[in-house]
SEVOGU-35088 format. One record per residue (C-alpha): residue number from 1; residue in three letters; x, y, z. Coordinates in steps of 0.25 Angstrom, whole numbers, plus 5000, padded with zeros to 4 digits. Layout:
NUM/ALA/X/Y/Z
...
END
This chain:
1/UNK/5000/5000/5000
2/UNK/5007/5012/4995
3/UNK/5001/5026/4996
4/UNK/5013/5032/4987
5/UNK/5005/5027/4975
6/UNK/4991/5032/4978
7/UNK/4981/5029/4966
8/UNK/4970/5030/4975
9/UNK/4972/5037/4989
10/UNK/4957/5035/4992
11/UNK/4959/5020/4992
12/UNK/4972/5019/4998
13/UNK/4969/5026/5011
14/UNK/4957/5016/5015
15/UNK/4967/5005/5011
16/UNK/4977/5010/5021
17/UNK/4967/5012/5032
18/UNK/4962/4998/5029
19/UNK/4976/4993/5031
20/UNK/4979/5001/5043
21/UNK/4966/4996/5049
22/UNK/4970/4981/5046
23/UNK/4984/4983/5052
24/UNK/4979/4990/5065
25/UNK/4977/4978/5073
26/UNK/4982/4985/5086
27/UNK/4984/4999/5090
28/UNK/4996/5007/5084
29/UNK/5000/5021/5088
30/UNK/5007/5029/5077
31/UNK/5014/5042/5079
32/UNK/5015/5052/5067
33/UNK/5028/5059/5070
34/UNK/5025/5071/5060
35/UNK/5016/5082/5062
36/UNK/5013/5082/5047
37/UNK/5008/5068/5049
38/UNK/4999/5072/5060
39/UNK/4992/5083/5052
40/UNK/4991/5074/5040
41/UNK/4984/5063/5049
42/UNK/4974/5072/5055
43/UNK/4971/5079/5041
44/UNK/4968/5066/5034
45/UNK/4961/5060/5046
46/UNK/4970/5048/5047
47/UNK/4967/5045/5061
48/UNK/4952/5043/5059
49/UNK/4956/5033/5048
50/UNK/4964/5024/5057
51/UNK/4959/5012/5064
52/UNK/4958/5012/5079
53/UNK/4972/5009/5085
54/UNK/4980/5016/5075
55/UNK/4983/5029/5082
56/UNK/4991/5041/5077
57/UNK/4999/5050/5087
58/UNK/5006/5062/5083
59/UNK/5021/5064/5087
60/UNK/5031/5075/5088
61/UNK/5032/5078/5073
62/UNK/5029/5093/5073
63/UNK/5042/5101/5074
64/UNK/5035/5114/5079
65/UNK/5028/5106/5089
66/UNK/5040/5100/5095
67/UNK/5048/5113/5096
68/UNK/5048/5117/5111
69/UNK/5043/5130/5115
70/UNK/5057/5134/5120
71/UNK/5062/5134/5105
72/UNK/5050/5142/5101
73/UNK/5055/5152/5112
74/UNK/5069/5153/5106
75/UNK/5063/5156/5092
76/UNK/5054/5167/5099
77/UNK/5066/5173/5106
78/UNK/5074/5174/5093
79/UNK/5062/5181/5086
80/UNK/5063/5192/5097
81/UNK/5077/5196/5093
82/UNK/5077/5210/5086
83/UNK/5085/5205/5074
84/UNK/5078/5192/5072
85/UNK/5070/5186/5061
86/UNK/5065/5172/5065
87/UNK/5060/5163/5054
88/UNK/5053/5150/5056
89/UNK/5042/5141/5051
90/UNK/5027/5145/5053
91/UNK/5023/5133/5062
92/UNK/5032/5139/5073
93/UNK/5026/5153/5073
94/UNK/5015/5150/5083
95/UNK/5022/5139/5092
96/UNK/5021/5144/5106
97/UNK/5034/5147/5114
98/UNK/5034/5150/5128
99/UNK/5027/5164/5127
100/UNK/5027/5167/5112
101/UNK/5027/5162/5098
102/UNK/5034/5166/5085
103/UNK/5021/5171/5080
104/UNK/5019/5179/5092
105/UNK/5033/5185/5090
106/UNK/5031/5188/5076
107/UNK/5018/5195/5080
108/UNK/5026/5204/5089
109/UNK/5035/5208/5078
110/UNK/5046/5198/5078
111/UNK/5052/5194/5065
112/UNK/5047/5180/5064
113/UNK/5046/5174/5050
114/UNK/5039/5162/5045
115/UNK/5046/5154/5034
116/UNK/5044/5142/5026
117/UNK/5058/5138/5024
118/UNK/5071/5139/5032
119/UNK/5078/5145/5020
120/UNK/5068/5157/5022
121/UNK/5075/5160/5035
122/UNK/5088/5161/5028
123/UNK/5082/5170/5017
124/UNK/5077/5179/5028
125/UNK/5091/5180/5034
126/UNK/5097/5184/5021
127/UNK/5086/5194/5019
128/UNK/5088/5200/5033
129/UNK/5103/5200/5036
130/UNK/5101/5210/5047
131/UNK/5092/5201/5054
132/UNK/5094/5188/5062
133/UNK/5086/5177/5056
134/UNK/5083/5164/5063
135/UNK/5075/5152/5058
136/UNK/5068/5144/5069
137/UNK/5069/5130/5063
138/UNK/5059/5120/5068
139/UNK/5057/5107/5061
140/UNK/5060/5092/5059
141/UNK/5069/5085/5049
142/UNK/5060/5090/5038
143/UNK/5064/5104/5039
144/UNK/5078/5103/5045
145/UNK/5085/5101/5031
146/UNK/5079/5114/5026
147/UNK/5083/5121/5039
148/UNK/5097/5116/5037
149/UNK/5097/5121/5023
150/UNK/5093/5135/5028
151/UNK/5105/5135/5038
152/UNK/5114/5131/5027
153/UNK/5109/5141/5018
154/UNK/5110/5152/5028
155/UNK/5125/5148/5030
156/UNK/5127/5148/5016
157/UNK/5122/5162/5014
158/UNK/5129/5168/5026
159/UNK/5116/5171/5033
160/UNK/5123/5175/5046
161/UNK/5109/5180/5052
162/UNK/5102/5166/5050
163/UNK/5100/5157/5062
164/UNK/5092/5144/5065
165/UNK/5084/5141/5077
166/UNK/5083/5126/5076
167/UNK/5072/5118/5082
168/UNK/5073/5106/5072
169/UNK/5070/5092/5077
170/UNK/5072/5078/5073
171/UNK/5061/5068/5073
172/UNK/5067/5055/5075
173/UNK/5073/5059/5089
174/UNK/5060/5064/5093
175/UNK/5053/5050/5090
176/UNK/5064/5043/5098
177/UNK/5062/5052/5110
178/UNK/5047/5050/5109
179/UNK/5048/5035/5109
180/UNK/5059/5035/5119
181/UNK/5050/5043/5129
182/UNK/5040/5031/5128
183/UNK/5028/5040/5131
184/UNK/5020/5037/5118
185/UNK/5016/5024/5112
186/UNK/5019/5024/5097
187/UNK/5018/5012/5088
188/UNK/5024/5018/5075
189/UNK/5027/5031/5069
190/UNK/5022/5038/5056
191/UNK/5035/5045/5053
192/UNK/5037/5059/5047
193/UNK/5038/5060/5032
194/UNK/5044/5073/5031
195/UNK/5055/5071/5041
196/UNK/5058/5058/5035
197/UNK/5061/5064/5021
198/UNK/5073/5069/5028
199/UNK/5077/5059/5038
200/UNK/5072/5046/5031
201/UNK/5069/5033/5038
202/UNK/5082/5030/5047
203/UNK/5079/5040/5058
204/UNK/5066/5033/5062
205/UNK/5072/5018/5062
206/UNK/5074/5019/5077
207/UNK/5059/5019/5079
208/UNK/5059/5004/5074
209/UNK/5072/5000/5079
210/UNK/5072/5006/5093
211/UNK/5057/5007/5096
212/UNK/5051/4997/5087
213/UNK/5041/5007/5081
214/UNK/5038/5008/5066
215/UNK/5038/5021/5058
216/UNK/5033/5025/5044
217/UNK/5038/5037/5037
218/UNK/5025/5043/5032
219/UNK/5020/5053/5022
220/UNK/5009/5063/5025
221/UNK/4998/5060/5016
222/UNK/4986/5052/5022
223/UNK/4990/5040/5014
224/UNK/5004/5041/5019
225/UNK/5000/5041/5033
226/UNK/4990/5030/5032
227/UNK/5001/5021/5025
228/UNK/5011/5025/5036
229/UNK/5001/5020/5046
230/UNK/4999/5007/5038
231/UNK/5014/5005/5037
232/UNK/5015/5006/5052
233/UNK/5004/4996/5055
234/UNK/5009/4987/5044
235/UNK/5023/4987/5051
236/UNK/5016/4983/5064
237/UNK/5008/4972/5057
238/UNK/5021/4966/5051
239/UNK/5029/4967/5063
240/UNK/5039/4977/5058
241/UNK/5045/4990/5064
242/UNK/5051/4999/5053
243/UNK/5052/5013/5048
244/UNK/5045/5014/5035
245/UNK/5043/5025/5024
246/UNK/5029/5027/5019
247/UNK/5033/5041/5014
248/UNK/5043/5035/5004
249/UNK/5039/5044/4993
250/UNK/5046/5055/5001
251/UNK/5054/5049/5011
252/UNK/5067/5041/5008
253/UNK/5073/5031/5018
254/UNK/5086/5039/5019
255/UNK/5078/5053/5020
256/UNK/5085/5065/5014
257/UNK/5100/5064/5016
258/UNK/5102/5078/5010
259/UNK/5092/5084/5020
260/UNK/5098/5077/5031
261/UNK/5112/5081/5027
262/UNK/5108/5096/5027
263/UNK/5102/5094/5041
264/UNK/5115/5087/5046
265/UNK/5124/5097/5041
266/UNK/5117/5109/5047
267/UNK/5111/5102/5060
268/UNK/5115/5093/5071
269/UNK/5105/5085/5080
270/UNK/5103/5091/5094
271/UNK/5094/5088/5106
272/UNK/5081/5095/5105
273/UNK/5069/5098/5114
274/UNK/5055/5093/5108
275/UNK/5042/5098/5114
276/UNK/5036/5086/5121
277/UNK/5048/5077/5119
278/UNK/5059/5085/5126
279/UNK/5074/5085/5122
280/UNK/5077/5074/5111
281/UNK/5092/5071/5108
282/UNK/5096/5075/5094
283/UNK/5082/5079/5090
284/UNK/5085/5093/5086
285/UNK/5094/5100/5075
286/UNK/5104/5111/5078
287/UNK/5114/5118/5069
288/UNK/5128/5112/5067
289/UNK/5140/5120/5070
290/UNK/5142/5124/5056
291/UNK/5129/5132/5057
292/UNK/5128/5135/5072
293/UNK/5130/5150/5069
294/UNK/5115/5150/5064
295/UNK/5110/5143/5077
296/UNK/5101/5153/5084
297/UNK/5102/5146/5097
298/UNK/5117/5149/5097
299/UNK/5116/5163/5091
300/UNK/5105/5168/5100
301/UNK/5102/5166/5115
302/UNK/5091/5156/5114
303/UNK/5089/5148/5127
304/UNK/5080/5136/5125
305/UNK/5070/5135/5136
306/UNK/5062/5123/5140
307/UNK/5047/5128/5140
308/UNK/5036/5120/5145
309/UNK/5024/5117/5137
310/UNK/5012/5126/5139
311/UNK/5003/5120/5150
312/UNK/4993/5110/5144
313/UNK/5000/5109/5131
314/UNK/5003/5095/5127
315/UNK/5011/5097/5114
316/UNK/5022/5089/5120
317/UNK/5013/5077/5123
318/UNK/5007/5079/5109
319/UNK/5020/5078/5102
320/UNK/5024/5065/5110
321/UNK/5011/5059/5105
322/UNK/5006/5058/5120
323/UNK/4993/5065/5118
324/UNK/4985/5070/5107
325/UNK/4983/5085/5105
326/UNK/4968/5085/5110
327/UNK/4973/5079/5123
328/UNK/4979/5093/5126
329/UNK/4970/5102/5134
330/UNK/4974/5114/5126
331/UNK/4971/5108/5113
332/UNK/4961/5115/5105
333/UNK/4957/5124/5116
334/UNK/4969/5133/5121
335/UNK/4978/5127/5110
336/UNK/4974/5129/5096
337/UNK/4981/5131/5082
338/UNK/4977/5146/5084
339/UNK/4982/5147/5098
340/UNK/4992/5136/5100
341/UNK/4998/5132/5114
342/UNK/5007/5121/5109
343/UNK/5015/5119/5096
344/UNK/5007/5107/5092
345/UNK/4995/5116/5089
346/UNK/5004/5126/5081
347/UNK/5011/5118/5071
348/UNK/5004/5112/5058
349/UNK/5010/5099/5062
350/UNK/5006/5099/5076
351/UNK/4998/5088/5082
352/UNK/4989/5098/5090
353/UNK/4986/5106/5077
354/UNK/4983/5094/5069
355/UNK/4973/5089/5080
356/UNK/4967/5103/5081
357/UNK/4965/5104/5066
358/UNK/4961/5090/5062
359/UNK/4958/5082/5074
360/UNK/4950/5090/5084
361/UNK/4939/5081/5089
362/UNK/4944/5068/5082
363/UNK/4957/5062/5078
364/UNK/4954/5061/5064
END
């Protein structure tokens, strides 16, 4: 059964659901790691199609959501400098820090720019040589090669006024930390397609080898997700525990060596703090010595404070798959997309935002 050749999608979806139902002879809890999967699952109503016992839970796959408030505060502090232009992606604008947000700072006249590409920040630095320009870079392996390319371009062009505030994170170490904590029961993983385009299959093999858990690298169309679920159930039925690639039309086994090479040239893994998961070894990216002159944390006085969650906010528990967003007492009342308390309600990939938009009152 191969959804890559789709002569009749209307017939293939019911066949996949029929096969999933046939194989679902005992409960199976599957975590979708990627926030884009979470949104796609809700938008397509996949939860309502699945048989009882096949449960989908959301994980820490939203880079904006896992960024701690202390790192947001560092970006806010930079934006308040008189000579500063702070550039970042739009999803970060409304994420609350301890007392403000970048959107609030811009409303007060700070020079905060929303950009679509890290190279846009380099262009801003070129156009404003009398200003200090900092790119607040948040993302997973999907965006890290582009951020690395922007750093290299800024160095090539001699943009001495360009800096990077790196809040990048790596997915596999977070999955290891999640499983090692032993708090959530997971029987398999729907693995992220976009991240896997870069890193390939090998970084997930520890799931099968060390934790005896299957994983399927899955695309984002409804048929992709259904086939990913089918492949996970088939592995269990056949007594296999492997990492498979469903998204083979895009993801190669070895990933993208060139993209990883650019990342490795510019960045080195460092310990990083994740909202909900704490500090995870080698799960962040910092500039290597050859580019350290662009490191905003070294160039400016930017203490990183450990800021507690807003009382009642369960974003940390949501990111670990321990609770569903509606179980938070703030969900849909004090915390809404228009007036968010936590980042999971802000980002378009956040679980709370997806539940609010597509799943209020029902899970499908």
